[in-house]
C-alpha positions in Angstrom: 0.0 0.0 0.0 1.2 3.5 -0.9 2.8 5.5 1.9 0.9 8.7 2.1 0.4 11.6 4.6 -3.4 10.7 4.8 -2.8 7.1 5.6 -0.4 8.1 8.3 -2.7 10.6 9.8 -5.6 8.1 10.0 -3.3 5.6 11.7 -2.2 8.1 14.2 -5.7 8.8 15.3 -6.3 5.2 15.7 -3.1 4.7 17.7 -4.1 7.3 20.3 -7.5 5.6 20.8 -5.7 2.3 21.0 -3.4 3.5 23.6 -5.9 5.1 26.0 -8.2 2.1 25.6 -5.6 -0.6 26.7 -6.7 -2.6 29.7 -4.8 -5.0 31.9 -6.6 -8.4 31.6 -4.7 -10.3 34.3 -2.6 -12.3 31.9 0.5 -11.0 33.3 0.4 -10.5 37.1 3.7 -9.4 38.4 3.4 -8.1 42.0 5.7 -5.2 43.0 8.2 -5.4 45.9 5.9 -3.3 48.0 3.0 -5.7 47.4 1.1 -3.6 44.9 0.0 -5.2 41.6 2.2 -4.6 38.5 0.5 -3.2 35.4 2.6 -2.9 32.2 -0.3 -2.8 29.9 -3.1 -0.5 30.8 -2.8 3.3 30.5 -3.7 4.0 34.0 -0.6 3.1 36.1 2.5 5.1 36.8 5.1 2.8 35.3 7.5 2.8 32.4 5.1 1.5 29.7 2.8 4.4 30.4 5.7 6.8 30.7 6.9 6.0 27.2 3.3 6.1 26.1 2.9 9.7 27.5 6.2 10.8 25.7 4.6 9.6 22.5 1.3 11.5 23.3 3.2 14.8 24.2 5.4 14.5 21.1 2.3 14.2 19.0 0.5 17.1 20.9 3.6 19.4 20.2 3.2 18.4 16.5 -0.5 19.0 16.3 -1.6 21.3 19.1 -4.7 19.3 19.6 -6.6 20.5 22.6 -8.3 17.0 23.3 -4.9 15.5 23.4 -3.6 18.1 25.8 -6.6 17.5 28.1 -5.9 13.8 28.0 -2.3 14.4 29.1 -3.2 16.9 31.8 -6.0 14.7 33.2 -3.6 11.7 33.5 -1.0 13.6 35.4 -3.5 15.4 37.6 -5.1 12.1 38.6 -1.9 10.0 39.2 -0.2 12.8 41.2 -3.3 13.3 43.4 -3.3 9.5 44.0 0.3 9.6 45.2 3.5 8.9 43.3 5.2 5.5 43.7 8.6 4.7 45.1 11.6 6.0 43.2 13.3 3.7 40.8 14.4 3.6 37.1 11.1 2.6 35.7 8.9 4.9 37.8 11.1 7.9 36.6 9.9 7.3 33.0 6.6 9.3 33.2 8.7 12.4 34.5 10.2 12.8 31.0 6.9 13.5 29.2 5.7 15.6 32.1 8.9 17.7 31.8 8.5 18.2 28.2 4.9 19.2 28.7 5.8 21.7 31.4 8.4 23.2 29.2 5.8 23.9 26.6 2.9 25.0 28.8 4.8 26.7 31.9 2.1 25.1 34.0 3.5 26.0 37.5 1.6 23.2 39.3 4.1 20.6 37.8 7.4 22.3 38.6 7.9 21.3 42.2 6.9 17.6 41.4 9.6 17.6 38.7 12.3 19.2 40.8 11.7 17.1 43.8 12.0 13.9 41.7 15.2 15.1 39.8 16.8 16.0 43.1 16.0 12.5 44.4 17.4 10.8 41.3 20.7 12.6 41.8 20.9 11.9 45.5 19.0 8.7 46.2 19.1 6.4 43.0 21.6 3.6 43.7 24.6 3.5 41.5 27.0 0.8 40.1 30.8 1.1 40.1 31.8 4.1 37.9 28.6 5.9 38.8 26.1 4.3 36.5 22.4 4.2 37.6 21.7 0.6 38.8 18.6 -0.7 37.0 16.4 -1.1 40.0 12.7 -1.5 39.1 9.5 -1.8 40.9 9.5 -5.7 41.1 13.3 -6.3 41.3 16.6 -5.1 42.7 19.3 -5.7 40.1 22.6 -5.2 42.0 25.4 -3.7 40.1 23.6 -4.1 36.8 23.4 -1.6 33.8 20.6 -2.0 31.4 20.3 0.0 28.2 16.6 0.9 29.0 18.0 3.2 31.8 19.1 5.9 29.4 15.6 6.5 28.1 13.8 6.1 31.5 16.1 8.3 33.5 18.8 10.2 31.6 16.5 11.9 29.2 14.4 13.3 32.0 17.5 14.7 33.7 18.5 16.3 30.4 15.2 17.8 29.7 14.8 19.2 33.3 18.3 20.6 33.1 17.6 22.3 29.9 14.3 23.7 31.1 15.7 25.1 34.3 19.1 26.2 33.0 20.8 24.0 35.7 23.7 22.4 33.9 24.4 19.7 36.6 21.3 17.7 35.4 22.5 17.7 31.8 26.0 16.7 32.9 24.6 13.8 34.9 22.6 12.7 31.8 25.8 12.8 29.7 27.7 10.8 32.2 25.0 8.1 32.1 25.3 7.8 28.3 29.0 7.5 28.5 29.1 4.9 31.3 26.4 2.9 29.6 28.2 3.2 26.2 31.4 1.9 27.8 29.8 -1.4 29.0 26.9 -2.0 26.7 28.1 -1.1 23.2 29.5 -4.1 21.4 32.7 -3.0 19.6 32.6 -6.1 17.4 29.3 -5.3 15.8 28.2 -1.7 16.8 25.0 -3.0 18.2 24.2 -2.8 22.0 23.9 -5.7 24.5 20.9 -5.7 26.8 22.9 -5.5 30.0 26.1 -5.7 32.0 26.9 -6.9 35.5 29.8 -5.8 37.6 29.3 -9.1 39.5 31.4 -11.2 37.2 32.0 -8.5 34.7 30.0 -9.9 31.7 27.2 -9.0 29.3 24.8 -11.9 30.5 23.7 -13.7 27.3 25.3 -11.2 25.1 21.8 -10.5 23.7 21.7 -7.8 20.9 18.1 -7.3 21.8 15.9 -5.4 19.4 14.0 -3.0 21.7 17.1 -2.4 23.8 18.9 -1.2 20.8 15.8 0.9 19.9 16.0 2.7 23.2 19.5 3.7 22.2 18.6 5.0 18.7 15.7 7.0 20.0 17.6 7.9 23.2 20.6 9.5 21.5 18.5 11.5 19.0 16.1 12.6 21.9 19.1 13.7 24.0 20.3 15.9 21.1 16.9 17.5 20.9 16.1 17.9 24.6 19.3 19.4 25.8 22.5 21.4 24.7 24.9 18.5 24.8 28.6 19.2 25.3 30.3 19.2 21.8 32.7 16.4 22.6 29.9 14.2 24.1 27.7 14.9 21.1 30.4 14.0 18.7 31.1 10.7 20.5 27.4 9.8 20.7 26.9 10.7 17.0 29.7 8.3 16.2 28.0 5.6 18.4 24.7 6.1 16.6 26.4 5.9 13.1 28.1 2.8 14.0 25.0 1.3 15.4 22.9 2.2 12.3 25.6 0.7 10.0 25.1 -2.6 11.7 21.2 -2.3 11.8 20.7 -1.7 8.1 21.7 -5.2 6.9 19.6 -6.8 9.6 16.3 -5.3 8.4 14.0 -8.0 7.1 12.1 -8.1 3.8 8.9 -6.9 5.4 10.8 -3.7 6.7 10.8 -5.0 10.3 13.8 -6.0 12.7 13.8 -8.9 14.9 13.6 -9.2 18.7 17.1 -10.6 18.5 18.6 -8.5 15.8 21.2 -10.9 14.6 19.1 -14.1 15.1 17.1 -15.2 12.2 15.2 -17.7 14.4 13.7 -14.9 16.6 10.4 -13.2 15.6 10.0 -9.7 14.0 9.1 -7.2 16.7 7.3 -4.0 16.0 8.1 -1.8 19.0 11.8 -2.1 18.1 11.0 -1.5 14.4 9.0 1.7 15.2 12.0 2.9 17.3 14.5 2.3 14.5 12.3 3.7 11.8 11.7 6.9 13.8 15.4 7.3 14.5 16.4 6.7 10.8 13.9 9.1 9.4 14.6 11.7 12.1 18.4 11.4 11.6 18.0 11.9 7.9 15.9 14.9 8.4 18.5 16.3 10.7 21.3 15.7 8.2 22.8 12.6 9.7 23.8 9.6 7.5 23.3 8.8 3.8 20.1 8.5 1.8 19.8 4.8 2.7 19.0 5.7 6.3 15.7 7.5 5.2 14.8 4.7 2.8 15.3 2.1 5.6 13.3 4.3 7.9 10.4 4.4 5.4 10.4 0.6 5.0 10.3 0.4 8.8 7.3 2.8 8.8 5.4 0.5 6.4 6.0 -2.4 8.6 4.6 -0.6 11.6 1.5 0.6 9.7 1.0 -3.0 8.5 0.7 -4.0 12.2 -1.9 -1.5 13.5 -5.4 -3.2 13.6 -8.8 -1.4 13.2 -8.9 -0.6 17.0 -5.7 1.1 16.7 -3.7 -1.5 18.7 -0.1 -2.3 17.6 0.5 -6.0 17.2 3.6 -8.2 17.3 5.0 -6.2 20.3 7.1 -8.2 22.7 6.1 -7.9 26.4 8.3 -6.4 29.1 11.7 -8.2 29.0 13.9 -8.9 31.9 17.5 -9.7 31.6 17.7 -13.2 30.0 20.1 -15.9 31.0 20.4 -17.1 27.5 19.1 -16.2 23.9 16.2 -18.6 24.0 14.7 -16.4 26.8 14.4 -13.6 24.3 12.9 -15.8 21.6 10.2 -17.0 24.1 9.1 -13.6 25.3 5.3 -13.4 24.6 3.6 -11.0 22.4 1.3 -8.4 24.1 -0.1 -5.1 23.2 1.4 -2.4 25.4 1.7 1.4 25.9 5.3 1.4 24.9 4.3 -0.3 21.5 1.8 2.4 20.9 4.1 5.2 21.9 7.0 4.1 19.8 4.7 3.7 16.9 3.3 7.2 17.5 6.8 8.7 17.5 7.5 6.7 14.3 4.3 7.9 12.5 4.7 11.6 13.7 8.2 11.6 12.4 7.0 9.9 9.2 4.6 12.7 8.6 7.4 15.3 8.8 9.6 13.0 6.7 6.8 12.9 4.0 6.2 16.7 4.1 9.9 17.3 3.6 9.9 15.0 0.6 6.8 16.8 -0.9 8.5 20.2 -0.3 11.7 18.9 -2.0 9.8 17.8 -5.0 
């Protein structure tokens, strides 16, 4: 089917409806450490899937100025803050990114202290590994001395955005530090892809899984960092090189459908759409910003087509892998079940929103 702006616009409207309509059906009941039920599916819980989802909604609202979308975002944060915020960890920090971007755009004073208190607690209280990386503690597990690539999207981007909004450089400096420490231990020098995690207890990369969505967090994360904050020139140049090396490895691994697999370099693993959406977003955005050759944009468009092909009539994105713990072996990743989630919706919203900008730019050039 032809890739047109009208087609993408219709799909975007469906995606928003699909995200806000997601419900936890009890299929995955994972209690948190404090005894509360875990919810990685519905739209009404303060966790990382919802945080990523809100980032997608805020990005779409910034692009469209839609008043109904703004009301949806404001209502979500008003209700969740009034109900009381959860304990601080990597994953519960994720909703703060979208709130910070929203606050920067609206100057709504009622959110400033919430953001400041959380940012201060991240700097002062979040457990660290050797060399100062944020230990990937989450609501249902303590991961002693472990670095995961998810942390950069869930925590470092919030610090960068808050530092830029307030003019306080120390937050941006901390975000840069996290990107550098994580790149040191998670970026694979052999392939240019990223491993899912690293442990200082034994000094290894677990199953050495070059996991699709984890790599997408890096692609999206590096570009978002450049957008959200004024990054030090040397750090920007370093991370741009990391991105270029990663993309050079990604392009040959794109499948005939335009998608990428849940284990990027493993043909026995399934095609996974949340990672595909992240990569397609990153490739189209990078091309629009002047990074990389023309093949980046072409690969991004093929990825966009794959995402569109996996959106059903209710606006729900299919073939999204469920939340993924650190796997002991590669089979663990092959066996992660498929489940519609907020982050699948959100990464697809980012992808389609960027796709519209990309298509408009192509039209203008023509």
